[in-house]
C-alpha positions as CSV (number, residue, x, y, z in Angstrom):
1,M,-30.6,31.3,-98.3
2,M,-27.0,30.4,-97.6
3,D,-25.8,29.5,-94.2
4,T,-22.5,31.6,-92.8
5,A,-20.0,29.8,-91.8
6,N,-20.4,29.4,-88.3
7,G,-23.9,28.3,-89.5
8,A,-25.5,31.0,-88.6
9,T,-28.4,31.6,-91.3
10,D,-27.4,34.3,-93.9
11,L,-29.7,37.1,-93.4
12,T,-29.5,39.2,-97.1
13,G,-32.0,40.2,-98.3
14,K,-34.5,39.4,-96.0
15,L,-36.2,42.1,-93.9
16,L,-36.0,42.6,-89.7
17,I,-38.6,43.5,-88.4
18,A,-38.0,45.1,-84.3
19,M,-39.5,43.6,-81.6
20,P,-41.3,46.1,-79.4
21,G,-39.3,46.1,-75.9
22,M,-35.8,46.1,-78.1
23,G,-35.1,49.0,-75.7
24,D,-32.9,51.2,-78.6
25,P,-35.5,54.1,-79.4
26,R,-34.1,54.3,-82.8
27,F,-35.2,50.5,-84.2
28,E,-38.7,50.8,-82.2
29,H,-40.9,49.8,-84.6
30,S,-38.7,49.4,-87.6
31,V,-38.1,47.3,-90.6
32,V,-34.7,46.9,-92.0
33,Y,-33.8,45.4,-95.2
34,M,-30.4,43.6,-94.8
35,C,-28.3,44.1,-98.4
36,A,-25.0,41.9,-96.8
37,H,-24.7,39.6,-93.9
38,S,-21.8,37.4,-93.2
39,D,-19.1,36.4,-91.0
40,E,-17.4,39.6,-90.4
41,G,-21.0,41.2,-89.1
42,A,-24.2,42.4,-90.9
43,M,-25.4,46.1,-92.6
44,G,-29.0,47.6,-93.4
45,L,-31.2,50.1,-94.1
46,I,-34.1,50.9,-92.0
47,I,-36.9,51.8,-95.1
48,N,-40.0,53.1,-93.0
49,K,-38.7,55.9,-91.3
50,P,-39.0,58.8,-93.4
51,S,-37.2,61.9,-92.3
52,G,-39.1,64.5,-91.1
53,D,-37.1,67.5,-93.1
54,V,-34.9,66.1,-95.7
55,T,-37.2,65.9,-98.8
56,M,-34.8,64.5,-101.9
57,A,-35.6,67.8,-103.6
58,A,-33.1,69.9,-100.8
59,L,-31.3,66.9,-100.6
60,L,-30.0,67.3,-104.1
61,D,-29.6,71.0,-103.6
62,Q,-27.6,70.6,-100.7
63,L,-25.2,68.9,-103.7
64,S,-25.8,71.3,-105.8
65,I,-28.0,68.5,-108.6
66,T,-30.9,70.1,-110.6
67,A,-33.9,68.4,-110.0
68,E,-37.0,67.2,-112.0
69,P,-40.7,68.8,-110.3
70,G,-42.0,66.3,-107.8
71,L,-39.3,65.4,-106.1
72,D,-40.2,67.8,-103.0
73,L,-42.6,65.0,-102.2
74,K,-40.4,62.5,-101.3
75,H,-38.2,62.0,-98.1
76,V,-35.0,61.0,-97.8
77,H,-35.4,58.4,-94.3
78,F,-33.6,57.4,-91.7
79,G,-31.6,54.7,-92.7
80,G,-29.7,54.1,-89.2
81,P,-27.8,55.3,-86.7
82,V,-24.3,55.0,-88.3
83,E,-22.8,57.5,-90.2
84,M,-25.8,59.4,-91.4
85,G,-23.9,62.0,-93.0
86,R,-23.2,59.4,-95.8
87,G,-25.9,58.4,-98.4
88,F,-27.3,55.1,-100.1
89,V,-30.0,54.1,-102.3
90,L,-31.9,50.9,-102.4
91,H,-33.1,50.3,-105.4
92,S,-34.7,48.4,-108.2
93,P,-32.5,46.2,-110.5
94,D,-33.6,48.3,-113.3
95,Y,-30.3,50.2,-112.9
96,M,-26.6,49.9,-112.2
97,S,-24.1,52.5,-111.1
98,G,-20.9,52.3,-112.8
99,L,-19.4,52.7,-109.5
100,T,-20.3,50.8,-107.1
101,T,-23.9,49.6,-107.4
102,L,-24.2,46.1,-105.0
103,Q,-27.2,43.3,-106.4
104,V,-28.2,42.2,-103.0
105,D,-30.1,39.7,-105.0
106,P,-32.4,39.6,-108.4
107,R,-35.5,42.1,-107.3
108,F,-33.0,44.7,-104.6
109,S,-30.0,46.5,-105.2
110,M,-27.9,49.1,-103.4
111,T,-25.7,51.9,-104.8
112,G,-24.1,54.7,-102.5
113,T,-22.7,56.8,-104.7
114,L,-24.2,60.1,-106.3
115,D,-24.8,59.0,-109.6
116,V,-27.8,57.5,-108.6
117,L,-28.3,60.5,-107.6
118,E,-28.3,63.1,-110.6
119,T,-30.1,59.7,-112.3
120,I,-32.7,60.0,-109.9
121,A,-32.9,64.1,-110.6
122,R,-33.7,63.6,-114.8
123,G,-35.9,60.9,-113.9
124,E,-33.9,58.4,-115.3
125,G,-33.0,56.8,-112.7
126,P,-34.2,53.2,-110.9
127,A,-38.3,52.9,-111.3
128,H,-38.4,52.1,-107.7
129,W,-36.1,53.4,-104.8
130,L,-35.7,54.8,-101.5
131,A,-33.1,56.9,-100.4
132,M,-31.1,56.9,-97.2
133,L,-28.8,58.9,-94.8
134,G,-27.0,56.0,-92.8
135,Y,-27.1,53.0,-92.1
136,A,-27.4,50.4,-88.8
137,G,-24.5,48.2,-88.9
138,W,-23.5,45.3,-86.6
139,G,-20.1,43.7,-85.5
140,P,-19.4,40.0,-86.3
141,G,-21.6,38.0,-83.7
142,Q,-23.8,41.2,-82.5
143,L,-26.8,40.6,-84.9
144,E,-27.2,36.8,-83.9
145,A,-27.7,37.9,-80.4
146,E,-29.9,39.8,-80.8
147,L,-32.1,37.7,-82.3
148,T,-31.5,34.9,-79.7
149,Q,-33.0,37.9,-77.7
150,N,-35.9,38.0,-79.5
151,G,-35.0,41.5,-80.4
152,W,-35.8,40.5,-84.6
153,L,-38.3,38.3,-86.0
154,V,-37.2,37.9,-89.8
155,C,-39.3,37.8,-93.0
156,D,-39.3,37.8,-97.0
157,A,-38.3,40.8,-98.4
158,T,-40.7,41.5,-101.3
159,P,-40.5,44.9,-103.7
160,D,-44.1,45.7,-103.0
161,L,-43.1,46.0,-99.3
162,V,-40.6,47.9,-99.6
163,F,-41.0,50.2,-102.0
164,E,-45.2,50.0,-102.4
165,T,-46.6,50.1,-98.6
166,P,-47.0,53.4,-97.5
167,D,-44.2,54.2,-94.6
168,L,-46.4,54.3,-91.6
169,G,-47.3,51.1,-92.3
170,K,-44.6,49.0,-93.4
171,W,-43.8,47.3,-89.5
172,E,-47.5,45.6,-89.5
173,A,-46.9,45.0,-93.1
174,A,-44.1,43.1,-92.4
175,L,-45.7,41.1,-89.1
176,N,-48.5,40.5,-91.4
177,S,-46.7,39.0,-94.6
178,M,-45.8,36.6,-91.5
179,G,-49.1,35.6,-90.2
180,I,-48.6,37.6,-86.5
181,P,-51.3,40.3,-86.2
182,A,-49.8,43.2,-84.2
183,H,-52.4,43.9,-81.5
184,L,-50.5,40.4,-80.3
185,L,-47.2,41.6,-80.1
186,S,-45.9,42.4,-76.1
187,A,-42.8,44.5,-75.1
188,E,-42.9,42.1,-72.2
189,G,-41.8,38.1,-71.7
190,G,-43.8,35.7,-70.0
191,S,-43.7,31.7,-69.5
192,A,-46.2,28.9,-69.1
């Protein structure tokens, strides 16, 4: 992990775990995979909030992409409140777009172009992936301020936690990876 120019820790490739009482209902119990973090701001994707009504098959149909069977069971995720009409795929590094794949670290890549959806639709895409609409974004210093105010915990991202853990269990699993039982967290601050 590198430091940014202002001395803050670079969170690229890490998970942010929303603390109870954060105050923003869009991030309640969210787990955010950090795709980029620098002095210029940060960008991440919420990995544990599937859309209740948008399946991959429906999204592909809307984009006039013919899908292989089975994608009607896979939901598109709410990636965050910024540019909700824009799509992203967080995936394993076994796929590389000729256009715009960002290799975040050796275990995770992110592609925001239609070619990744076309390969997934053909059953030829990455072995592991999550499709998102929108992303979570922070301006310069904004995420650092939220961290200082105890809005987020930071933990290591693993492919198993990101891609294999059921969405509803990711928040608690991320906390458990840090040795923190979820029931011990409180939305109320206190003093001893």
